Structure formats: structure tokens, C-alpha cells
N, C-alpha and C positions, 0 to 999 in steps of 0.2 A: 513457595516454589515446590516443584516436584521433588520428592525425596529419592527418586531413582538415581542410583549411582551409574554413571556412564564412564567407561574406561576403555583405553586402547593401548596396545603395546607398540612401541616405536623402536627403531634402531638408528643409531648414529650413522651418518653417511659422510663420505669424503668426496663423493661425486658431485660436481657442480657444473654450471654452464652447459656446454654442448653435450656433455655426458648424460644429462637428465632425460633426453629422449630415449636413449638406450635403457635407462633404468625403468622408465615407464613400460617398456615392452616386456619387462619381466613381472609385471603386475604390481609394481611398487609406485607409490605416490610420494614425491618429495615434499617435505614440509620444513618449517623453521619455527623455532620457539624463541620469542623475545622475552627478556627477563629483567625488567626494571633497570634499564641502563647497563646491565651486564652484557657480556659478549653473547650474541645469539647462538643458539645450538641448531645445527643442520641435522635433520633426521628424515626418516622415511617410514612409511607404513603400508600395510596391505591395502590394495585398492578397494576391495569389497568391504573390509572392516572400517576404513576411513569414510567411505561413502555412507555406510550405515550410521556411524557416529555423527556425521554432519546432519543426516536426516532426523536424528533423535535430538541432538543438542542445539542445532542451529547456531546462532551467535549469542545465545542467552543462558545456556545451561552449562555449568562448570563440568569439565572433563578431567578425569584422572589419567595422566600420562605416565606410562611406565617405560623408562629407557634404561635397559640393563638393570642395575641394582638401584637406580635413581627413580624417584617418583615426584611428579610435579602436578599441581592443580592449575588448570588453564582454561581460558575461553577461546573459542574460535573467533578470530578477528577478521579474517578475510579468506576467501576461497577463489580459485580460478578454475573455470570449466573450458574444455575444448569446445570452440564455437561450432564445429561441425558434428562432432560425436556427442556433445553435451555430457561429457564425462569429466569427473573430478580429476584435475591434474596438478594442483598445488594447494597447500593449506598453510595459513599463518596462524600460529597460536600465540596468545599473550599469557604469560605466567601470572598468576594472582595469588594472594594470601588470604587465608580464611578470616583473619582478623582485620583486614584492610578493605575499605570500600573500593569498588571498582565500577566501571561503566560498562553497559551492555546495550545491545539493540533488542528490544522486546516487541514481539508481535502485538498488534491491537486487534481485538475481536469485538464486533458489534453483537450485542445480546438483546434479547426480547422475543417473546413467543410470536408476537405479531407486530409488524411495523406498519403503522397507519398509512404511510405514504404508499407502501407496496399494495395494500388493500385497495387503494384508489388507482392502481395500475400506473403509478408514477415510478420513476427510476431512482434508486439510491446508489449514487456513485461514490466509491471509496477513493479518497485522494491521498491518504497516508495510511500505510499498513503496518508501520512500526514506529517506535519512539525510542529515544536515548534515555536511559535511566541510570541512577547511581544507587548502589546498595552494597551491603556485605554479600559475599558469595552465597551464604545460606539464605539470604532474603530475596535473591533474584527470582522473580516470578517467571513462569514459562509463558505467560501472556498477561496483558492487562485488558480490562473490559470497559465498554462504554454503553450506556442505555440508549438503544436505537429507537425505542418507542416514542422518543421526543420528535422524531421526524414525521411530519404530517403533511405539510404543504410544499409546493414548489418554492425553492429558495431557502428552505430550512437547512441549517448546518449543525454538525457536531464538531466541537473543537477539542484540542488537546486538554483544555481546562475542564472538559466534561468527563475525563477518564476517572474511573473509580481507582484511586491510588492505594495500593496495599501498604500496610504498616512497614516502616523501615525503608521505604522506597521513595526516592526523589526523582521527579520527571525533569529532565534537562532540556527537552525539546521546547520550542516556542509555544507558550500556552495559547496563543491566538491562531496557531496553525490549524487549518481545516482538516478534519479527519474524513468527513463524508458530507455530501450535499444532495438535496432532492432536486431532480430535473424532470421536465416533461418529456416523454418519449417522442422521437422524431415523427412517428405517424400521427400522434395527437397534435403536434405543432402544425403539421401539414393540413390536418383537418380543420384546425382553428383558423389557419390562414385562408383556406378555401371558403370557410363560412363567412369570414370577414369580407373577403372579396365579393362573394355573392350578395351579402347585405349591402355593401357599397354600391354595387351595380343596381340592386333593387331600389335604392334610394334615389338614383339618378333618373329612373324611368318616370315617376310622377312629375318631376320637374319638366321633363321634355314634353309630357302631355299637356301640362299647364301652358307651356309656351305656345304649343300648337293651337290650343283653344283661344289664346289671346290673339293670335294672328288671324284666326277665323272670325273673331268678333269684330275685327277692324273692317272686314269686307262690306257689311251693310252700311257702315258709315260712309264708305267711299261711294256706294251706289246712291245714297241720299244726296250727297253733294253733287253728283252728276245730274240728278233729277232737277235740282234747282237750276 
């Protein structure tokens, strides 16, 4: 995992419910800290600082929380954004312990200098961009990788089981879940369909000509019968 220490200062809050809207207008973001079955702590933090922390930590990097004279280690478990302004408006932290394993959502990154499928102008579609893992906080990776050079032809897949799993990490997501698949671009599908249609039409033409020739061949026979 990255050794960078990410920390943020929070303040306990008494404002809840309808009062949260007014709190946000002052540049504060409400948050809550869940702590292993203990009573949750309602806190708030500076909008800009919490936005930066989320961009750095995501849901996988431990964050040092400072609340007055208290200090807690936590993961961001959930965030809520304003649907119109796309601004952070609520954060849920989960307190963790350095010596206890925890679960986290880790981004999946496709690696490889050249992906054979893309060199053939095929599409590589990502179907899963993160996986659930279990590890000690110090072992949580910032990302897990998978070798995308295995993707060559239409229909090729990468699965969770293909992930290069770091030491001390257990993947909890379904091992058979698809991470990425190779598909043919729509314009190539259209070209292939058009070519198939043209071929089929071309195959019908000789048959029609043969039928016409057969009908023409019957005419002399009719004349001979008339002569008799």
C-alpha cells in the first residue's frame, strides 16, 4: 500500500436533521464515524479538505481522523454527492484498528504496454472497476492489477481470479466475476453484416440464372412436339 499518511481534522457536531442544510452553507460537510458497535460519533469537516481527502483516499486508504484531542484510524465507507452540483455533502467513516483485518473496496487497474485486442481495433470493455478485499490496514493496496495482454480476440475475458493478489490480501469478490471483455466495435459489426448480406445476395443470383436457362431449354422441346 502507499505509505502516504492522509489525515483530516474534524469537529464534533450537535446539528442534525434539517439543520444540516444550514451547516453546509457555512462550508462544512457533515460526517459520521461508526466504531465497532459503539455509539456513532457525529462530526463535521471543512468542505475543501474533506473533498481532497476523498480524492486521495477513496474507499481503500486509511485516514487519520483528529477530533479535538482524540485520534482515530478509519476508512471512508460511503459518500453522498449533491446530484445537481456534484459536490460532497456527507461522509461515512468506519473506525478500524491497525492490528485487525478490515474490508475495503479496491480499484482494479488493467496493465500491459500493448493489449493485443486493441491493436486489432477491438473494444476492451471494463465490467468491474473495483473489488472487495480483506487485509490489515497496513496491507491494504491502493489498487490491484490484472494482466490485460491476455485479451486478444472477441469474447476474451479477464476475471477476478486473474488479479495479481498482493501478499496479505484476500479477495472477497466472486472469483468468476468478469472484469473486462473484448467486443467488436459497432461499425465493424455493421460492415460484417453488410458483407454477409451482399454475399447472400450474390449467391442467389446464379440460381436465378440457372432457372432461367432451364426454362429456355424447354422451348425447343415444345416446338419439336408441335412439328410432329
